[in-house]
C-alpha positions in Angstrom: 35.7 25.6 7.9 32.3 25.6 6.2 30.0 22.9 7.3 27.7 21.2 4.8 24.2 20.0 5.6 24.2 16.3 6.4 20.9 14.9 5.2 19.0 12.3 7.3 15.8 10.4 6.6 14.0 12.4 9.2 14.0 16.2 9.2 12.0 16.4 12.5 14.8 18.2 14.3 16.8 19.6 11.4 16.6 22.9 9.7 17.3 23.0 6.0 17.5 26.6 4.8 15.8 27.0 1.4 15.6 29.8 -1.1 13.1 30.8 -3.8 15.1 29.0 -6.5 14.9 25.7 -4.6 12.5 23.0 -5.7 10.9 20.6 -3.2 9.2 17.4 -4.4 7.1 15.5 -1.9 5.5 12.0 -2.2 3.6 10.0 0.3 4.8 6.5 -0.7 2.9 3.3 -0.2 3.8 2.0 3.2 2.2 2.3 6.7 3.1 6.0 7.2 1.3 7.0 3.9 -1.9 8.3 5.5 0.0 10.4 8.0 2.1 11.9 5.2 -1.0 12.7 3.1 -2.6 14.4 6.1 0.5 16.4 6.9 1.1 17.4 3.2 -2.4 18.5 2.7 -2.3 20.8 5.7 1.1 22.1 4.5 0.0 22.7 1.0 -3.2 24.4 2.3 -1.0 26.7 4.5 1.1 27.6 1.5 -2.0 28.4 -0.6 -3.5 30.5 2.2 -0.3 32.6 2.4 -0.2 33.0 -1.4 -3.8 34.1 -1.4 -3.2 36.5 1.4 -0.4 38.1 -0.5 2.2 37.5 2.2 5.3 39.3 1.1 7.6 36.5 2.4 5.8 34.0 0.1 7.8 35.4 -2.9 11.0 34.1 -1.2 9.7 30.6 -0.6 10.9 27.5 -2.6 8.6 25.9 -5.2 6.7 22.8 -3.9 5.5 19.9 -6.1 4.0 16.5 -5.5 5.0 13.4 -7.3 2.0 11.0 -7.7 2.6 7.5 -6.5 3.2 4.6 -8.8 0.8 1.6 -9.0 1.0 -1.8 -7.4 0.8 -4.7 -9.8 0.0 -7.7 -7.6 -2.3 -10.5 -8.7 -5.4 -9.1 -6.8 -8.6 -7.6 -8.1 -7.3 -4.1 -7.7 -3.5 -4.8 -7.9 -3.0 -3.8 -4.3 -0.8 -5.9 -2.0 -3.3 -6.1 0.9 -6.2 -7.2 -1.3 -7.2 -10.9 -1.7 -5.2 -12.9 -4.2 -7.0 -13.9 -7.5 -7.4 -17.7 -7.3 -4.8 -19.6 -9.2 -2.4 -16.7 -9.5 1.1 -16.5 -8.1 2.1 -13.7 -5.8 5.7 -14.1 -7.0 4.8 -12.7 -10.4 3.3 -9.3 -11.3 0.3 -8.4 -13.3 1.2 -6.8 -16.7 -1.7 -4.4 -16.3 -3.8 -3.2 -13.4 -7.4 -2.0 -13.4 -6.9 0.9 -11.1 -4.5 3.4 -9.6 -6.0 3.8 -6.2 -3.2 5.7 -4.6 -2.8 8.2 -7.5 -6.6 8.8 -7.4 -6.5 9.4 -3.7 -3.6 11.9 -4.1 -5.4 13.7 -6.9 -8.5 14.1 -4.7 -6.6 15.2 -1.6 -4.2 17.7 -3.3 -6.0 18.9 -6.4 -5.7 22.7 -6.6 -3.2 22.8 -3.8 0.0 21.8 -5.5 1.2 21.0 -9.0 1.6 17.3 -9.7 4.6 15.5 -11.3 4.1 12.2 -13.1 0.4 12.9 -13.7 0.6 11.9 -17.3 2.8 8.8 -16.9 0.4 5.8 -17.5 1.9 3.2 -15.3 -1.1 0.9 -15.2 0.3 -1.0 -18.2 3.9 -1.4 -17.0 3.6 -4.3 -14.5 6.3 -6.3 -16.2 8.8 -3.7 -15.3 8.4 -4.3 -11.6 11.2 -6.1 -9.7 9.1 -9.3 -9.6 9.8 -12.3 -7.3 7.0 -11.1 -5.1 7.9 -7.3 -5.3 5.2 -5.8 -7.5 5.5 -2.3 -6.1 9.1 -1.3 -6.8 10.7 -0.9 -10.2 13.8 -2.1 -12.0 16.2 -0.2 -14.1 16.0 0.7 -17.0 12.3 1.3 -17.1 9.7 3.2 -15.1 12.2 5.1 -12.9 13.7 6.4 -16.1 10.2 7.7 -17.2 9.8 9.5 -13.9 13.4 10.9 -14.1 12.8 12.1 -17.7 9.5 13.7 -16.8 11.1 15.3 -13.7 14.0 16.7 -15.7 11.6 18.1 -18.4 9.4 19.6 -15.6 12.3 21.3 -13.9 13.6 22.8 -17.1 10.1 24.1 -18.0 9.5 25.6 -14.6 13.0 27.1 -14.5 12.3 28.8 -17.8 8.9 30.1 -16.6 9.1 30.9 -12.9 12.6 30.7 -11.5 
């Protein structure tokens, strides 16, 4: 009887065999583990680039790795970030329709630029605050809306890379 891989949230002890036609998309998220993920991903992407530059024969059999840029937070703070001070007179139970910055996306571009292709780089989410869940959750998205934009871009991206490289 053939056993199927049973995915878990943590792959610390699991081995997931991958092939050159596989596509892996990583993202650091927004929560407390974010800085650890960014550090680990940067090291990982640098190792991949080093192997590629060294012409390692096995590199041609590796899967394709990509990074999905984070979304924005749309809280009623100066920068839209949850941990920043609330703008006086504003309600944390509603979301800003627009935000002045995309701090996490900028950080990810700086950390990973030249190391890995980005997904969702051209989705302008700074003006989509009204599509958040609301009721105090100005980080996650509702359907239909922004997740559909990401999904459509991901589908287009995968079709394009399949035609070019796989």
